[in-house]
Every structure is written in C-alpha cells, then in structure tokens.
C-alpha positions in Angstrom: -13.3 27.0 58.1 -14.6 23.9 56.2 -17.4 23.3 58.7 -18.5 26.9 58.5 -18.5 26.9 54.7 -20.5 23.7 54.7 -23.1 25.0 57.1 -23.4 28.2 55.2 -24.0 26.3 52.0 -26.9 24.4 53.5 -28.3 27.5 55.1 -28.3 29.3 51.8 -30.0 26.4 50.1 -32.7 26.3 52.8 -33.4 30.0 52.1 -33.7 29.3 48.4 -36.0 26.4 49.2 -38.7 28.6 50.8 -38.8 30.9 47.8 -41.4 30.3 45.0 -40.2 27.8 42.4 -38.9 29.8 39.5 -39.0 27.1 36.8 -42.7 26.4 36.5 -43.1 28.5 33.3 -40.6 26.2 31.5 -42.2 22.9 32.5 -41.7 20.1 30.0 -40.3 22.4 27.4 -37.4 20.7 25.6 -34.1 20.8 27.3 -31.7 23.0 25.5 -28.0 22.6 24.9 -27.4 26.1 26.3 -29.2 25.2 29.6 -27.0 22.1 30.1 -23.9 24.1 29.1 -24.6 26.6 31.8 -24.7 24.0 34.6 -21.7 22.0 33.2 -19.6 25.1 32.8 -20.1 26.0 36.5 -19.8 22.5 38.0 -16.6 21.7 36.0 -15.0 25.1 36.6 -11.7 25.3 38.5 -13.5 26.9 41.4 -15.0 23.5 42.2 -11.5 21.9 42.2 -12.6 18.7 40.4 -15.4 18.0 42.9 -13.3 15.7 45.1 -15.1 14.2 48.1 -14.1 15.6 51.4 -12.8 18.9 50.0 -14.1 22.4 49.6 -15.0 21.4 46.1 -17.6 19.1 47.6 -19.1 22.0 49.7 -19.5 24.1 46.6 -21.0 21.2 44.7 -23.5 20.6 47.4 -24.5 24.3 47.6 -25.0 24.4 43.8 -27.0 21.2 43.4 -29.2 21.9 46.5 -29.8 25.4 45.3 -30.9 24.3 41.8 -33.1 21.5 43.1 -34.7 23.8 45.7 -35.4 26.4 43.0 -37.0 23.7 40.9 -39.4 22.9 43.7 -37.9 19.7 45.2 -37.9 19.2 48.9 -35.4 17.6 51.4 -36.2 14.1 52.3 -38.1 14.0 55.7 -36.1 12.7 58.6 -32.6 13.4 57.2 -30.1 14.3 59.9 -29.0 17.2 57.7 -31.6 18.4 55.2 -30.8 17.3 51.7 -27.8 15.2 52.7 -27.0 11.6 53.6 -23.6 11.4 55.3 -21.3 8.7 53.9 -18.4 7.8 56.2 -15.2 7.1 54.3 -11.6 6.1 55.0 -8.8 7.1 52.8 -5.4 5.3 52.8 -2.2 6.2 51.0 0.9 4.0 51.3 4.0 5.9 52.3 6.5 3.0 52.6 6.6 -0.7 52.2 9.3 -3.5 52.0 9.4 -7.3 52.1 12.3 -9.7 52.6 11.8 -13.4 51.9 13.8 -16.0 53.7 14.2 -19.0 51.4 16.9 -21.4 50.4 19.2 -20.4 53.3 19.3 -16.8 52.4 17.3 -13.5 52.1 15.7 -12.4 48.9 14.4 -8.8 48.5 13.1 -6.8 45.6 13.0 -3.2 44.7 9.9 -1.4 43.5 10.5 -2.9 40.1 9.6 -6.3 41.6 7.2 -5.7 44.4 4.8 -3.0 45.5 2.7 -3.2 48.7 0.6 -1.2 51.0 -0.6 -1.7 54.6 -4.1 -1.4 55.7 -3.2 0.6 58.8 -0.8 3.5 59.7 2.0 1.1 60.7 2.5 -2.6 60.1 5.3 -5.1 61.0 5.1 -8.8 60.2 7.9 -11.2 61.0 8.5 -14.8 59.8 5.1 -15.0 58.1 4.7 -18.4 56.3 4.1 -18.1 52.6 1.5 -20.2 50.6 0.8 -20.2 46.9 -2.9 -20.3 46.4 -3.2 -20.2 42.6 -6.4 -18.5 41.8 -7.5 -18.4 45.4 -10.7 -20.3 45.1 -11.7 -23.9 44.1 -14.3 -24.9 41.5 -17.1 -24.3 44.0 -16.0 -20.7 44.7 -14.5 -21.4 48.1 -11.0 -20.4 49.5 -8.8 -23.3 48.4 -6.1 -23.3 51.1 -5.4 -22.7 54.8 -4.2 -19.1 54.7 -4.8 -18.0 58.3 -1.8 -16.1 59.5 0.0 -16.6 56.1 1.0 -14.5 53.2 -1.0 -15.7 50.2 0.5 -15.4 46.7 -2.3 -15.4 44.1 -2.5 -15.5 40.3 -4.1 -12.6 38.6 -6.1 -14.2 35.7 -9.6 -15.4 36.7 -10.3 -17.2 33.4 -9.9 -20.8 34.5 -13.0 -20.6 36.6 -15.3 -18.6 34.4 -16.6 -15.0 34.4 -19.4 -15.7 36.9 -17.1 -16.5 39.8 -15.6 -13.7 42.0 -13.1 -11.5 40.3 -9.6 -11.2 41.7 -10.4 -8.3 44.0 -13.3 -10.2 45.5 -11.1 -13.3 45.9 -8.5 -11.2 47.6 -11.2 -10.1 50.1 -12.2 -13.7 50.5 -8.6 -14.6 51.4 -8.6 -11.7 53.9 -11.8 -12.9 55.4 -10.2 -16.4 55.8 -7.4 -14.8 57.9 -4.6 -14.1 55.5 -1.9 -11.9 56.9 -1.3 -10.6 53.4 -2.2 -11.1 49.8 0.3 -10.6 46.9 -1.0 -10.9 43.4 1.3 -11.9 40.6 1.0 -9.3 37.9 0.6 -10.1 34.2 1.3 -8.2 31.0 -2.4 -7.2 30.9 -1.7 -4.2 33.1 1.6 -2.4 32.8 3.7 -2.7 35.9 4.1 1.1 36.1 0.3 1.4 36.4 0.1 -1.1 39.2 2.9 0.6 41.0 1.2 3.9 40.7 -2.2 2.5 41.8 -0.8 0.9 44.9 1.1 4.0 45.8 -1.9 6.2 45.3 -4.8 7.0 47.5 -7.5 4.4 48.0 -10.9 5.0 49.6 -13.4 2.6 51.2 -16.5 2.9 53.2 -15.8 3.0 56.9 -18.2 0.1 57.3 -16.5 -2.1 54.7 -14.9 -5.3 55.6 -11.2 -4.8 56.4 -8.9 -6.2 53.8 -5.8 -8.2 54.6 -3.2 -6.3 56.7 -1.0 -6.0 53.7 -1.7 -6.3 50.0 0.2 -5.7 46.8 1.7 -7.1 43.6 4.7 -9.2 42.6 6.1 -8.8 39.1 6.3 -12.0 37.1 10.0 -11.9 37.2 10.1 -11.5 41.0 7.6 -14.3 41.4 9.7 -16.6 39.2 12.8 -15.7 41.3 11.0 -16.4 44.5 9.7 -19.8 43.3 13.1 -20.8 42.1 14.7 -19.9 45.4 12.0 -22.0 47.1 12.9 -25.0 44.9 9.7 -24.7 42.9 8.9 -24.6 39.2 6.7 -21.6 38.7 5.3 -22.8 35.4 4.3 -26.1 37.0 2.7 -24.4 39.9 0.6 -22.2 37.5 -0.4 -25.2 35.5 -1.5 -27.2 38.6 -3.5 -24.2 39.9 -5.9 -24.5 36.9 -7.4 -27.6 38.3 -10.7 -26.9 40.0 -9.7 -29.0 43.1 -6.3 -27.2 43.6 -5.6 -26.8 47.3 -2.6 -24.5 47.1 1.1 -25.2 48.0 2.9 -24.2 51.2 6.3 -22.8 50.2 9.5 -23.3 52.3 9.6 -19.5 52.6 8.8 -16.9 55.3 8.5 -13.2 54.9 9.3 -10.1 57.0 7.1 -7.2 55.9 6.9 -3.6 57.0 4.6 -0.9 55.7 3.4 2.5 56.7 0.5 4.6 55.4 -1.4 7.8 56.0 -5.0 7.1 57.0 -7.8 9.7 57.0 -11.4 9.2 58.1 -13.9 11.7 56.8 -17.5 12.1 55.8 -18.7 12.9 52.4 -22.4 13.2 51.3 -25.0 11.9 49.0 -27.4 14.7 48.0 -31.1 13.5 48.1 -34.3 15.4 47.3 -37.9 14.5 46.9 -40.7 15.5 44.6 -43.9 14.5 46.4 -46.4 12.8 44.1 -49.9 13.9 43.5 -51.4 10.5 44.1 -48.7 8.5 45.9 -49.3 4.7 46.0 -46.2 3.5 47.9 -44.0 3.2 44.8 -41.4 5.7 43.8 -39.1 6.6 40.9 -35.4 7.3 41.7 -33.2 9.4 39.5 -29.5 9.3 40.3 -26.1 10.4 39.0 -22.7 10.9 40.7 -21.6 14.4 41.5 -17.9 13.5 42.3 -14.8 13.5 40.2 -11.1 13.1 40.8 -10.4 16.5 42.4 -6.8 17.9 42.2 -5.4 15.0 40.4 -1.9 16.3 39.3 -0.5 18.2 42.3 2.9 18.6 40.7 1.7 19.7 37.2 2.3 23.5 36.9 0.0 23.6 33.8 -3.2 22.0 34.9 -3.6 20.3 38.3 -7.4 19.7 38.2 -9.4 16.9 36.8 -12.6 18.9 36.2 -14.9 16.1 35.1 -17.0 18.0 32.6 -18.4 15.0 30.8 -17.9 12.6 33.7 -20.1 13.6 35.4 -21.0 17.3 35.5 -23.0 16.5 32.4 -25.1 13.9 34.2 -25.8 16.3 37.1 -26.8 19.0 34.6 -29.3 16.6 33.2 -30.6 15.7 36.7 -31.2 19.4 37.3 -33.0 19.9 34.0 -35.2 16.8 34.6 -36.1 18.0 38.1 -37.0 21.4 36.7 -39.5 19.9 34.2 -41.1 17.3 36.5 -41.5 19.7 39.4 -42.7 22.6 37.2 -45.3 20.8 35.1 -48.3 18.5 35.9 -47.4 16.8 39.2 -46.6 13.1 38.6 -48.7 10.5 40.5 -45.9 8.9 42.4 -43.1 10.3 44.6 -39.9 10.9 42.6 -36.5 11.1 44.3 -33.4 12.6 43.0 -29.9 11.6 44.3 -26.5 12.9 43.5 -24.1 10.3 44.8 -20.6 10.7 46.2 -17.5 8.6 45.5 -18.6 6.8 42.4 -15.1 7.2 41.1 -13.8 5.4 44.2 -15.9 2.3 43.7 -19.6 3.3 43.7 -19.2 4.0 47.4 -22.1 6.5 47.8 -24.5 4.3 45.9 -23.5 1.3 48.0 -24.0 3.3 51.2 -27.5 4.3 50.1 -28.3 0.7 49.1 -27.3 -0.4 52.6 -28.9 2.6 54.4 -31.8 3.7 52.2 -33.7 6.8 53.1 -36.6 5.3 51.2 -37.4 1.6 51.4 -35.7 -0.1 48.4 -38.8 -2.2 47.9 -40.7 1.0 47.2 -38.4 2.0 44.3 -40.1 0.8 41.1 -37.2 1.8 39.0 -33.8 3.7 39.4 -32.6 5.7 36.4 -28.9 6.4 36.5 -27.4 9.3 34.4 -23.7 9.3 33.8 -21.3 10.6 31.1 -24.1 11.8 28.8 -22.2 14.5 26.8 -20.8 12.1 24.2 -23.1 11.7 21.3 -24.9 14.0 18.8 -28.6 14.3 18.3 -30.3 11.4 16.6 -28.2 8.7 18.3 -30.2 5.6 19.1 -31.0 4.7 22.6 -29.1 1.9 24.4 -30.1 0.5 27.8 -27.6 -0.7 30.4 -29.6 -3.1 32.6 -32.0 -4.2 29.9 -33.5 -7.7 29.9 -36.8 -7.3 31.9 -39.5 -7.2 29.3 -42.0 -4.9 31.0 -39.3 -2.3 31.7 -37.8 -2.7 28.2 -41.3 -2.2 26.7 -41.7 1.2 28.6 -38.3 2.4 27.4 -39.0 1.3 23.8 -42.5 3.0 23.9 -41.2 6.3 25.4 -38.3 6.5 23.1 -40.6 5.9 20.1 -42.9 8.7 21.2 -39.9 11.0 21.1 -38.8 9.7 17.7 -35.8 7.8 19.1 -34.7 4.4 17.8 -33.6 1.6 20.1 -30.1 0.1 19.9 -30.4 -3.6 20.8 -26.9 -4.8 19.9 -25.9 -5.2 23.5 -22.5 -3.5 23.2 -23.2 -1.5 26.3 -24.0 -4.5 28.5 -20.4 -4.9 29.8 -20.7 -1.5 31.5 -23.4 -2.6 33.9 -20.9 -3.1 36.8 -19.2 0.2 36.2 -22.0 2.5 37.2 -24.0 3.4 40.3 -27.1 1.4 39.3 -25.1 -1.8 40.0 -25.1 -1.1 43.7 -28.9 -0.9 43.7 -29.3 -3.8 41.3 -27.4 -6.0 43.8 -30.2 -5.2 46.3 -33.0 -6.2 43.9 -33.8 -2.7 42.6 -34.4 -2.6 38.8 -31.8 0.0 37.7 -31.4 1.2 34.2 -29.0 3.6 32.4 -30.8 4.7 29.2 -29.5 7.0 26.5 -27.3 7.6 23.5 -23.9 7.8 25.1 -23.6 4.0 25.4 -25.0 3.3 22.0 -22.2 4.7 19.8 -19.2 2.6 21.1 -16.7 4.4 18.8 -17.5 7.8 20.3 -17.5 6.4 23.8 -14.2 4.6 23.4 -12.7 7.7 21.9 -13.6 9.6 25.1 -12.4 6.8 27.3 -9.1 6.7 25.5 -8.4 10.4 25.6 -10.0 12.9 28.0 -11.5 10.4 30.5 -10.1 10.9 34.0 -7.7 13.5 32.8 -7.4 17.2 33.3 -8.5 17.5 29.6 -12.1 16.6 30.6 -12.9 20.3 30.7 -15.9 22.1 29.3 -15.6 23.8 25.9 -17.7 24.3 22.8 -16.3 21.1 21.6 -18.3 19.0 24.1 -21.3 17.6 22.2 -24.5 18.4 24.0 -27.1 17.6 21.4 -27.4 14.0 22.5 -27.3 15.0 26.1 -30.3 17.3 25.6 -32.2 14.6 23.8 -31.4 12.2 26.7 -32.6 14.8 29.2 -36.0 15.0 27.4 -36.0 11.2 27.3 -35.6 11.0 31.1 -38.3 13.6 31.7 -40.6 11.3 29.6 -39.4 8.2 31.4 -40.0 9.8 34.8 -43.5 10.7 33.8 -44.2 7.2 32.5 -42.8 5.3 35.5 -44.5 7.7 37.9 -47.9 7.2 36.2 -50.0 4.8 38.2 -52.1 4.0 35.2 -49.4 3.6 32.6 -47.0 1.7 35.0 -48.7 -0.4 37.7 -45.4 -0.7 39.6 -43.2 -3.7 40.2 
C-alpha cells in the first residue's frame, strides 16, 4: 500500500508539472502571512502525522511539496532515478533489552537501569569476559585515541573541556574508539544531562545513514554512582582516575575487571528522500544557488498519549518549507535569474542532518558549482522589523551581499554573534564541511529571547502546532529577503561567483 501511495504521489506531481505555471502573475510581489499560513496549516496538520521519514506522512509531504514546486514552474533535476527525489538509505535501531555484569574483586557487580543503560548495534549481541579499560576523555592532546581499546570495553568521561572546544566532541570520540576496535563504549554521565533523559534517549529510536561507519557493538551510559562503585570494586580511586585523565598525555588505565554483556534491538532499514528541484537559469555560467530546508519532523512522538500523539512541527520546520515554496513561486514567476537555482527539502534533519549529509556525499549538482547555499529553518519566531542575523557569517564578500540586500529592503543587520553557536545544528553545516559556503539568514536567530522561549516550550513537542498565535510577520519578511538574496547571488553581474 505504501509503495502504491508513493508512486501515485509522484505521478500526480508529474501531471501538475506539465500544466502551465499558475504563479507568474504574482511574481516578486511581497510574501504575505496568509500565504505562508496556508502552507504551514496543511504541512503541520494531523493528516501528515508529523512528517516522519519512512512513513505515510513522508509520502504526503513529498506529494505536497512536489506539487507546489511544479505549479511554481520548477523542474525535476535531470538524471534523477526518481524524478524530484534523491533516495536516502537509513537504518533505524531501537534497543529492546540490555544488561551487563562486571566481574571484579572476586565477585559479580550488576546495576539496574538506574545505574546503566546500553544498546546494541545489531539485533542480538552477546559478549563474554570482555576486558575493561578506563580511557578518560578518550583522546590525547593531539586528538588521537589514547589507549589500546581493541576488543575491550572502554569507559569514557563525558566532559570534553580539558582538551578545548575545537577537538572532537564526545560522540565523535566515541566513534573514534569504535574505529579503534572497541567492543563497547560506556560514557560516565554527569549532572549536565539528567539521568532520566539519557535513559530515555538510549531506549529510544536512533537513525543513521546506511553508509555511516558502524559504531561500537554496544554503547551506553554509566551513572556517576555506578561508575564509582565499579572503580571501588576494582580497587581504584575514581576521583584520582578522573584527575589523571586531564593530562594531555594520559594513556588510560586497564582495570582488573571483565564484563559480560547482552543486548537486543529491533533494526529497520528503509529509504527516505530528499526532494530536489531546479529552476534553469536564463544565462547559466556553471555556478548555482541552492535553497534548502528540512521537511521532516518527529512524526508520532507520543504513542501512548490519548490527547495528542503527533509532533506536528509547525514552526520546525513547516514554516521553512512554506518559505521555500513562496520563494520558488517568485523566482520562477518573475524575470528569470541568470544562474541555475536549486531547491532542496531535506529528510532526517531531526535525526542528525542525515539528508543534508547524504546530499553532500552524493550531490546531484557538483558542490563546486554551488556559489552559496541558503538554509531556511524555524522562521516563524519573530515579528516584522526584527534585525537580520546570519549563521555562517564571516566571509566578507558574502556578508557584504547580505548587508546590501537587507538594506535595500529596509532591514537592519544584527552583528552581535549570538546566533553563531547554532551553526552546527542546521543542515548548512553538512555542506559547509564540504567547502560550500552555507548561510542561514533572517530574524529568527536575531532575537535570542524569542528563540529561547520557543526552544524551552513548544520545540519538539506536540504543542508545535499551527494557530493564529504563530508569528508570521517576520517569516514573511524573511521570505522576501530570500527572494532578493536569490536574485542577487544568481545575478552574474552583481555576484561574480566564488
């Protein structure tokens, strides 16, 4: 049934694509709040079931976005295996059971789920008499794995502070330990993240690209109390071990401990999709502009809640997709820009920027051709008149274009840098890592008080639903800004291309 629905959606969009574009008469007219509201209301309705990748909600989302882009006059990217779509192979894992028994000091030591949570990488795992090594922060001062972990269970500290913010974070260090052959990695939790949240995260579903490096066969967390008890049983002083681990040359400590570990999980492989369209340029010169925003959200996020089971994702990020549709409508319906312009709605941003990473590794347009990528995410935050902040700023030529275009629209620039820490939390980061200049421009990340209010309330909750209370004035202004930015960066005279 799902395949039939999916094919029907694409077929319907193809029929729409051959019809005359119906938006030309509105070209470059200001984007209205009502226009954005219409799109957001549909995309965040319960019928779309929270736009979860690999669900019928994805099929409905694809049909809607492709239909709107086709009506606007966009075209599928030539050479796509399925018109409009780039398949993204994913693997979903959910732990179902896990236990560990440590043999130390002549006896066994086991903890309940208040002391240890773990998950296996595969459907079934059984490890017996695995040596245990304490690796401190997992890396030395040069950023290399600091101990022999092959075939061992590595116990790692959570806090990355001793080695500075520019060295790999703990998740990356955990992967480095896996690459070095660790049979498992247990991270000692801190008070920075409540134990209940860690337990819920490990027991929840995780998704990775099918092509991603496999992690260690087993991963998880130890509570500080459980870690202290384990060190004591091993005849070690936990505080002394932690202090020693702060040295850049720390080489880890093999503990007189072995572990027996079992774990089971459900594993599901499936394909989701990036949605990609092209607006051919009037005078293409080998450079292109890319607009992107993620279409996915959390889907049915509360299966046992009789009141509201769906995380609808109205602000995050039906609002961004609404803006992408509005921008496509103006750019395709007015004077044709010089350069090719691509539009991409990515999948699985919420699961770790996975769709954007897949595109960056398997681009349908050479990354060297993309003169700028403009990401649009969570725009329905601020009112009209909010200054413009740029995530990814710092390249003078690009900053000058943003400043000039914003000024032409009567927008002020916010240069305080408060938005800078969000650079790794959005799809542009995946492209930036490949050398593509990626910017996220607008008012939502200018007013930190409003943004933090949303992040601390409706964000990633069923309450992120569309209503008249969702502010759309700033989103409409940001849509107009992106139309103007698209025209500026696609103008071969105004922007020579980088």
